[in-house]
Structures are given as structure tokens and as C-alpha cells.
N, C-alpha and C positions, 0 to 999 in steps of 0.2 A: 511570549507564545501563549496560545490559548487552546484548551481542549475543546474540540468541536463535537466529538463523539467518543464514548467509552463503553465498551462491552467486554465480553469475556471470550477468550480464544476458544474455549471448549463449549460453552453454552450460549454464546451470543449475548444479547442480541447483536446483529450485524448491521452496519451502517447502510442507509439508503444511498445509492451511488450519486444521487442528486446533491448530496452534501459535499462531495469531493471537488476540490478546486486545484488548479496548477500550483505547485509549490508546497502542497500539504505533505506532511510526513505521515505515512500510513503504516500500521501494523496489520498484517493480514495472513491468512493461511495460504501457503505456497503449494498449490495443487500440482504444480509441475515438478515438485521435488519432495515427494513423499508426504505431503500434507503437514509439513512443519511450519512453525511460525517464521515470519520474515518481515522485514521493514525496508522501506524505500521512499523516495520522493516521487510524488505523482507529477508527470509531465503533461500528458494529454491522453485522450481516448483513441485507441486504435479501432475498436468497434464497441461503442457504448452499449448497444443492444445485447451483445454477448458478454459484456463486462470485462473486456480485454483492454488493458491500458499500457501505455509506454511509461516505464518507470526508470529512474536512475537508482541503481542498486549495486551495493557491494556484495560479492558472492559469498563472503564469509569463509569459514574453515581455514583461517590464517593464510589465505591466498596472498601472494605478493604481486597483486595486480590491482589497478585502480577500479573505481566504480565503473559500471557499464550501463548502457541503455538496453533494456529488454522489455518484452511484452509479457505481462502477467495477468492472470485471471483474478479479478477483484470481487468475486462473488461473496467472499467472507472477510470483509474489512471489519476489524473489531476495535480500532482506535485511530482517531484522526487528530493530529496536532497541526495548528496553523500559526504562522507568525502574526503577532498583533500589528495592526497598522499604527503608524506614528502620526 
């Protein structure tokens, strides 16, 4: 794996959305759930202009359910990890 971008959850800087590619593992601020930190795998853009993206995400909180596809606001991505190409 390789770190593509590293910022701070509280102070940024935050990633330019042009850096994000399908399969990237992102850490971001989850604006739809109280502004907490969250992580998920980026799938594709739902609306790139609004920074809304389809993500594969586990809901957390010890839920006994598998990961799910959801749309999240990626206006505050502070860490991008990508698999290295072989």
C-alpha cells in the first residue's frame, strides 16, 4: 500500500478530490453522522461537483451487519491509502 495523502482530521489540510481513485481507502469526516471520523473504500462519484461519492462502508458501533454501499460527502478527506501496483 502507499499513502497518497495525509492531513489531519481537525485541522486539514484536506485532499483535493482529483487525487481520489476507485479502490482507495479513505478517512474522512462523516457529515451525515455528527461530523465524526469515518473510513471506507471509494467506489465512484455520485456527483463529483458536490463531492458526493458511493462508498463501501461498515457502519461501525459493533453492528452485526456487513458493509454496505452508501453515498457520503467527501468534502473533508484527510487520508488516502492506495494499493501498490505489482
